[in-house]
VOVOFI-388517 format. One record per atom (N, C-alpha, C, CB): residue in one letter; x, z, y. Coordinates in steps of 0.02 Angstrom, whole numbers, padded with zeros to 5 digits, always signed. Each point is the difference from the previous one (the first is absolute). Glycine has a CB too. Example, Ala and Ser with C-alpha at 12.3 -4.5 7.8 and 13.67 -1.06 7.14 Angstrom:
REM residues 2
A+00660+00390-00284
A-00045+00000+00059
A+00045+00000+00060
A-00095+00062-00059
S+00077-00098+00112
S+00042+00003+00059
S-00039+00037+00055
S+00059-00108-00032
This chain:
REM residues 176
M+03060-00444+05964
M-00024-00076+00026
M+00031-00051-00096
M+00039+00018+00203
N-00068-00001-00227
N+00013-00047-00073
N-00040-00078+00003
N+00001+00128-00080
E-00019-00136+00117
E-00006-00076+00007
E+00055-00058+00011
E-00094+00051+00038
P+00092-00097-00089
P+00064-00053+00005
P-00010-00031+00071
P+00009-00037-00136
L+00056+00024+00155
L+00014+00003+00087
L-00026-00091-00009
L+00141+00116+00049
E-00142-00128-00083
E-00015-00104-00002
E-00100+00012+00027
E+00114-00071-00167
N-00142+00160+00137
N-00067-00025+00003
N-00027+00026+00068
N-00017-00003-00130
L+00067+00063+00160
L+00002+00002+00054
L+00016-00055+00043
L+00012+00094-00038
Y-00003-00113+00043
Y+00039-00044+00046
Y-00054-00071+00001
Y+00142+00055-00035
F-00157-00051-00027
F-00075-00060-00008
F-00052+00015+00039
F+00011-00018-00115
N-00032+00113+00100
N-00063-00005+00038
N+00010+00015+00083
N-00062+00039-00116
W+00137-00023+00114
W+00014+00009+00089
W-00026-00089+00030
W+00143+00111-00008
L-00122-00162-00021
L-00012-00074+00021
L-00062-00004-00006
L+00094-00052-00033
C-00137+00078-00025
C-00079-00018+00013
C+00003+00024+00053
C-00064+00001-00095
A+00038+00032+00095
A-00001+00070+00078
A-00012-00034+00044
A+00085+00083-00014
K-00006-00122+00021
K+00010-00058+00056
K-00051-00043+00032
K+00091-00004-00057
A-00129-00036-00018
A-00015-00048-00011
A-00070-00008-00001
A+00098-00006-00044
S-00146+00045+00033
S-00068+00037-00016
S-00019+00019+00062
S+00021+00043-00112
H-00076-00083+00082
H-00049+00030+00071
H-00015+00071+00019
H-00056-00092-00025
V+00014+00125-00042
V-00020+00050-00015
V+00005+00013-00069
V-00058-00008+00091
E+00062+00080-00113
E-00016-00015-00083
E-00072+00022-00005
E+00125+00027-00057
N-00140-00090-00014
N-00070-00003+00005
N+00010-00030-00116
N-00049-00048+00205
P+00009+00098-00198
P-00016-00001-00095
P-00046-00048-00010
P+00008+00121-00030
T-00027-00169+00072
T-00055-00067-00036
T+00059-00040-00027
T-00117-00018+00093
P+00122-00019-00139
P+00044-00040-00033
P+00004-00050+00031
P-00015+00036-00091
S-00041-00069+00146
S-00014-00088+00015
S+00024+00037+00074
S-00127-00092-00086
L+00178+00133+00116
L+00003+00006+00062
L+00086+00037-00016
L-00158+00010+00054
T+00170-00002-00111
T+00073+00035-00039
T+00035-00069+00006
T-00040+00105-00105
Y+00100-00084+00119
Y+00069-00066-00017
Y+00047+00040-00056
Y+00018-00064+00145
W-00003+00115-00160
W+00034+00017-00038
W+00061-00036-00048
W-00099+00056+00026
K+00059-00104-00076
K+00027-00034-00030
K+00024-00073+00032
K-00059+00076-00079
L+00045-00085+00121
L+00042-00043+00056
L+00054+00021+00030
L-00087-00036+00023
F+00077+00094-00017
F+00074+00039+00051
F+00036-00011-00057
F-00034+00109+00092
R+00023-00073-00156
R+00051+00014-00054
R+00014-00086-00015
R-00050+00140-00060
V+00015-00164+00064
V+00037-00087-00002
V+00047-00006+00058
V-00112-00065-00046
L+00082+00089+00093
L+00061-00053+00050
L+00059+00050-00007
L-00081-00068+00112
Y+00084+00134-00123
Y+00049+00030-00002
Y+00059+00002-00062
Y-00084+00049+00074
S+00038-00068-00118
S+00052-00020-00053
S+00028-00082-00004
S-00064+00100-00066
N+00051-00147+00101
N+00042-00065+00032
N+00024+00034+00040
N-00057-00100-00009
E+00134+00047-00003
E+00054-00001+00052
E-00033-00049+00071
E+00111+00011-00110
F-00099+00014+00166
F+00011-00076+00052
F+00051-00020+00008
F-00067+00019+00061
V+00069-00087-00106
V+00080-00044+00030
V+00000-00031+00056
V+00027-00029-00097
W+00001+00036+00134
W+00025-00059+00077
W+00038-00063-00034
W+00035+00108+00102
L-00082-00151-00099
L+00055-00084-00005
L+00013-00030+00074
L-00063-00051-00125
V+00033+00072+00177
V+00013-00023+00072
V+00056+00062+00026
V-00139-00066+00026
S+00186+00028+00029
S+00032+00038+00038
S-00043+00055+00045
S+00081-00100-00008
G-00071+00146+00003
G-00028+00042+00048
G-00057+00039-00025
G+00039-00076+00081
D-00042+00066-00143
D-00066+00029-00043
D+00046+00076-00021
D-00079-00141-00066
D+00127+00123+00053
D+00057+00051-00009
D-00002+00081+00046
D+00072-00127-00021
S-00118+00123+00076
S-00016+00035+00038
S-00054+00029-00026
S+00051-00053+00078
R-00100+00024-00101
R-00065+00018-00019
R+00009+00059-00064
R-00051-00131+00041
A+00093+00092-00070
A+00037+00056-00076
A+00019+00071+00037
A+00079-00108-00080
L-00052+00094+00132
L+00056+00053+00017
L-00061+00061+00042
L+00140-00104+00023
D-00154+00053+00023
D-00093+00034+00022
D-00029+00053-00037
D-00037-00110+00023
G+00018+00083-00097
G-00009+00041-00053
G+00021+00053-00037
G-00023-00075+00010
L+00090+00055-00027
L+00061+00057-00027
L-00006+00068+00052
L+00101-00106-00043
E-00118+00098+00122
E+00009+00029+00030
E-00062+00056-00008
E+00078-00091+00055
L-00132+00073-00081
L-00072+00037-00030
L+00043+00066-00033
L-00097-00122-00041
R+00155+00123-00011
R+00011+00040-00043
R+00055+00035+00030
R-00046-00062-00092
E+00069+00058+00151
E+00033+00054+00048
E-00030+00032+00029
E+00067-00047+00015
E-00143+00035+00020
E-00062+00045+00046
E-00028+00040-00067
E-00049-00099+00115
F+00053+00064-00171
F-00040+00050-00053
F+00036+00064-00001
F-00039-00092-00079
F+00096+00083+00070
F+00054+00052-00015
F-00002+00046+00034
F+00062-00063-00030
M-00056+00036+00109
M-00001+00044+00056
M-00066+00039-00008
M+00072-00078+00077
E-00133+00056-00048
E-00057+00035-00021
E-00013+00038-00043
E-00020-00064+00036
S+00042+00053-00082
S-00026+00027-00079
S+00070+00069-00005
S-00061-00157-00081
R+00098+00162+00111
R+00085+00032-00015
R-00022-00004-00074
R+00054+00101+00110
L-00040-00134-00160
L+00021-00004-00049
L+00079-00008-00001
L-00115-00035-00024
P+00154+00057-00011
P+00046-00051-00025
P+00005-00058-00028
P+00019+00074+00001
E+00041-00122+00047
E-00002-00074-00009
E+00020-00012-00077
E+00032-00028+00131
D-00036-00027-00162
D+00023-00027-00052
D+00032-00079-00004
D-00083+00089-00034
P+00151-00078+00049
P+00023-00051+00015
P-00013-00065-00051
P+00074+00082+00063
V-00086-00094-00130
V-00008-00013-00049
V-00076-00053+00011
V+00081+00118-00051
W-00131-00072+00054
W-00072-00023+00048
W+00017-00033+00059
W-00063+00095-00031
E+00072-00077+00095
E+00037-00042+00024
E+00009-00044+00012
E+00013+00040-00020
S+00031-00078-00007
S+00040-00053-00031
S-00044-00054-00032
S+00090+00084-00021
M-00150-00070+00003
M-00038-00051-00043
M-00030-00048+00060
M-00034+00086-00115
N+00034-00143+00113
N-00025-00045+00026
N-00078+00011+00049
N+00077-00051-00106
C-00089+00039+00155
C-00045-00007+00065
C-00073-00044-00071
C+00126-00029+00163
S-00184+00073-00157
S-00054-00020-00028
S-00044-00043+00042
S+00014+00095-00063
I-00076-00136+00051
I-00033-00045+00041
I-00065+00062+00053
I+00023-00131-00118
F-00019+00190+00062
F-00037+00044+00038
F+00035+00047+00063
F-00065-00005-00113
E+00118+00001+00100
E+00041+00017+00075
E+00018-00028+00048
E+00030+00046-00049
M+00003-00113+00025
M-00001-00044+00047
M-00066+00000+00052
M+00074-00060-00087
L-00129+00048+00030
L-00069-00003+00016
L-00022+00030+00077
L-00014+00010-00133
I+00023+00068+00120
I+00003+00044+00037
I+00064+00008+00080
I-00061+00036-00135
S+00114-00023+00107
S+00043-00009+00063
S-00023-00060+00030
S+00101+00055-00042
F-00114-00108+00017
F-00009-00042+00066
F-00068-00016+00026
F+00098-00048-00035
S-00160+00089+00001
S-00065+00018+00043
S+00032+00034+00053
S-00093+00014-00089
R+00138+00027+00077
R+00010+00049+00051
R+00039-00032+00076
R+00010+00092-00114
R+00024-00136+00114
R+00034-00049+00018
R-00046-00038+00057
R+00065-00002-00119
A-00134-00017+00083
A-00051-00049+00032
A-00015+00050+00038
A-00044-00087-00079
Q+00017+00142+00035
Q-00032+00044+00061
Q+00027+00010+00071
Q-00030+00055-00092
F+00113-00046+00099
F+00035+00005+00039
F-00001-00050+00065
F+00048+00053-00097
A-00046-00127+00060
A-00014-00070+00023
A-00055+00004+00026
A+00054-00055-00072
A-00094+00061+00038
A-00083-00055+00011
A-00048+00069+00023
A+00004-00122-00127
G+00003+00182+00105
G-00057+00050+00022
G-00027+00007-00084
G-00042-00045+00153
E-00026+00082-00146
E-00052+00016-00068
E+00060+00037-00031
E-00098-00114-00025
T+00086+00133-00048
T+00033+00056-00016
T+00015-00030-00081
T-00061+00106+00094
T+00110-00089-00107
T+00045+00021-00065
T-00047-00056-00038
T+00046+00153+00003
S-00095-00072-00042
S-00052-00012-00029
S-00040-00099+00001
S-00001+00159+00037
F+00002-00165+00036
F-00055-00073+00022
F+00040-00058-00048
F-00037+00027+00159
W+00111-00013-00132
W+00057-00052-00023
W+00008-00012-00077
W+00063+00038+00103
F-00064+00035-00140
F+00019-00009-00034
F-00062-00021-00076
F+00105+00068+00087
W-00176-00064-00036
W-00060-00041-00037
W+00001-00068+00011
W-00071+00089+00011
K+00090-00102+00040
K-00022-00093+00043
K+00043-00029-00049
K-00011+00001+00155
M+00088+00003-00171
M+00038-00008-00031
M-00034-00007-00076
M+00078+00053+00093
I-00083-00014-00111
I-00022+00004-00106
I-00063-00031+00015
I+00048+00131-00073
E-00081-00157+00142
E-00076-00032-00001
E+00036-00062-00011
E-00096+00067+00085
N+00166-00080-00025
N-00011-00088+00003
N+00036-00022-00061
N+00001-00022+00136
V+00048+00068-00173
V+00014-00038-00066
V-00034+00003-00070
V+00093+00010+00056
G-00149+00016-00030
G-00045-00020-00042
G-00035+00063-00078
G+00078-00131+00055
L-00062+00213-00032
L-00008+00040-00025
L-00036+00064+00023
L+00081-00062-00038
R-00137+00032+00074
R-00047+00047+00038
R-00051+00027-00049
R+00013-00063+00110
D-00026+00027-00158
D-00053-00001-00058
D+00028+00036-00055
D-00048-00109+00030
A+00115+00113-00002
A+00048+00039-00084
A-00005+00082+00003
A+00118-00101-00005
N-00173+00124+00030
N-00039+00064-00024
N-00005+00030-00061
N-00051-00034+00071
D+00066+00099-00089
D-00008+00021-00065
D-00053-00013-00055
D+00052+00067+00062
A-00119-00080-00037
A-00045-00040-00028
A+00009-00056-00017
A-00050+00051+00044
S+00085-00088-00032
S-00010-00067-00003
S+00067-00034-00022
S-00093+00008+00088
F+00160+00031-00115
F+00063+00007+00042
F+00028-00056-00082
F+00014+00163+00107
H+00005-00220-00094
H+00036-00047-00063
H+00067-00012+00012
H-00098-00064-00023
E+00130+00119-00016
E+00078-00007+00018
E+00039-00071-00010
E-00001+00125-00035
E-00026-00171-00017
E+00026-00066+00007
E-00011-00037+00079
E-00026-00007-00138
V-00016+00023+00166
V-00018-00027+00071
V+00038-00005+00038
V-00075+00031-00006
V+00072+00062+00008
V+00024+00027+00059
V+00091-00016-00019
V-00121+00107+00028
E+00139-00117-00101
E+00097-00034-00018
E-00009-00047+00031
E+00048+00021-00115
E-00093-00062+00113
E+00019-00073+00012
E+00005-00030+00065
E-00049-00008-00095
I+00004+00047+00137
I+00000+00016+00070
I+00056+00015+00035
I-00092+00032-00026
L+00116+00014-00013
L+00053+00042+00024
L+00079-00040-00005
L-00083+00111-00040
Y+00066-00143-00016
Y+00040-00058-00034
Y+00036-00053+00066
Y-00099+00003-00122
N+00012-00031+00152
N+00014-00037+00027
N+00034-00001+00059
N-00070-00019-00062
F+00034+00069+00105
F+00016+00034+00035
F+00082+00010+00030
F-00110+00032-00058
V+00149+00016-00009
V+00064+00006+00006
V+00036-00072+00010
V-00014+00110-00069
W+00004-00142+00004
W+00042-00054-00004
W-00047-00072+00039
W+00068+00064-00127
R-00092-00036+00201
R-00023-00047+00044
R-00020-00045-00027
R+00056+00026+00069
N-00111-00021-00126
N-00023-00080-00023
N-00064-00008+00031
N+00054-00007-00118
Y-00055+00004+00171
Y-00068+00011+00063
Y+00024-00068+00029
Y-00021+00151+00042
D-00044-00171-00009
D-00004-00060+00041
D+00045+00009+00080
D-00130-00022-00069
R+00140-00055+00086
R+00051+00000+00062
R-00053+00039+00041
R+00083-00121-00004
R-00138+00154+00007
R-00024+00015+00083
R-00032+00073-00022
R-00038-00141+00068
G+00087+00174-00144
G+00000+00095-00010
G-00061+00022-00043
G+00050+00028+00128
V-00091-00105-00147
V-00067+00019-00043
V+00041+00049-00078
V-00093-00146+00048
G+00070+00183-00051
G+00038+00030-00049
G+00057+00044-00001
G-00041-00084-00027
G+00069+00096+00078
G+00033+00065+00045
G-00041+00041+00025
G+00080-00058+00033
L-00029+00096+00018
L-00017+00057+00045
L-00023-00025+00054
L+00074+00070-00037
F-00081-00134+00060
F-00014-00018+00070
F-00050-00065+00003
F+00120+00049+00035
P-00159-00087-00072
P-00008-00061-00016
P-00028-00028+00090
P-00032+00021-00164
M+00034-00081+00181
M+00009-00012+00066
M-00037-00069-00006
M+00116+00072+00033
N-00153-00094+00030
N-00056-00067+00009
N+00068-00048+00028
N-00153+00063+00046
N+00197-00037+00008
N+00034-00046+00019
N+00071+00016-00011
N-00088-00031+00072
P+00120+00022-00098
P+00072+00052-00019
P+00046-00063+00040
P-00020+00082-00152
Q+00071-00050+00191
Q+00057-00048+00037
Q+00052-00012-00059
Q-00009+00052+00134
H-00002-00008-00180
H+00056-00024-00052
H-00023+00007-00077
H+00093+00040+00088
D-00069-00049-00145
D-00014+00001-00060
D+00015+00077-00027
D+00024-00133-00004
Q-00084+00174-00023
Q+00007+00062+00015
Q+00077+00016-00058
Q-00159+00027+00044
R+00138-00071-00099
R+00051+00030-00054
R+00072+00010+00031
R-00064-00062-00097
H+00072+00056+00108
H+00077-00010+00040
H-00005+00027+00077
H+00030-00118-00071
V-00065+00162+00090
V+00011+00036+00045
V-00001+00097-00028
V-00055-00126+00081
E+00095+00141-00048
E+00012+00090-00021
E-00090+00026+00017
E+00171+00031+00060
V-00177+00027-00082
V-00051+00026+00018
V-00023+00031+00075
V+00022+00007-00116
W+00015+00021+00146
W-00003+00036+00082
W-00022-00065+00030
W+00107+00101+00011
Y-00053-00174-00019
Y-00063-00051+00021
Y-00045-00048+00000
Y+00045+00035+00020
Q-00055-00007-00091
Q-00074-00021-00015
Q-00052+00025+00049
Q+00029+00001-00118
F-00024+00084+00093
F-00031+00046+00033
F-00014-00045+00080
F+00063+00119-00080
C-00014-00093+00137
C+00015-00046+00044
C-00051-00062+00018
C+00109+00040-00040
E-00087-00089-00011
E-00053-00061+00008
E-00048+00004+00002
E+00042-00043-00036
Y-00075+00080-00025
Y-00061+00030-00025
Y-00038+00038+00067
Y+00058+00017-00132
L-00019+00010+00162
L-00043+00050+00071
L-00037-00059+00048
L+00110+00112+00017
V-00062-00163+00002
V-00006-00056+00015
V-00060-00050-00014
V+00105+00033-00006
D-00083-00036-00053
D-00057-00064-00017
D-00066+00035-00024
D+00094-00093-00046
Q-00102+00157+00048
Q-00074+00060+00013
Q-00018-00010+00059
Q+00029+00097-00063
D+00015-00103+00114
D-00012+00017+00062
D-00002+00084+00003
D-00064-00120+00018
W+00102+00155-00051
W+00009+00069+00009
W+00005+00032+00089
W+00065-00018-00132
P-00109+00071+00154
P+00037+00009+00036
P+00052+00032+00010
P-00070-00026+00013
L+00110+00031+00041
L+00062+00028-00003
L-00001+00034+00066
L+00059-00084-00078
């Protein structure tokens, strides 16, 4: 296997998020996935460090599944937004049902990136949306974040992502 470790891992992550492989550019999101992977998930609220650690645990899982030798330098890099979203989607699946892919795409839709497919991709727009998400430049209801709400109990800019999700489930009358 001569493919670089980072490419193997990126493709492994893509498989966790993709519905199915589809060669139609209007239905693929490789460019978005690449930008999500190249941007760091920065946590600003206490508790969100756990979201970053969850994302980093995907690397351990990748090494176990692939049986490749571990690379301490590569493993020590910070968590990407892509890793955080995939790992969080798994937690959401466990807590509220549906699939990992469902929750991944729900968050992509909620943050405003659902139309960022390969056929209509605008990197500067995507980068701005991700910047606003990471630095919590969204409104108090969470609009512009992962879990926009109609009637939040708290200013979502100051709530850790897990509790945003929990409040979102209640706000959306999610069947638990």
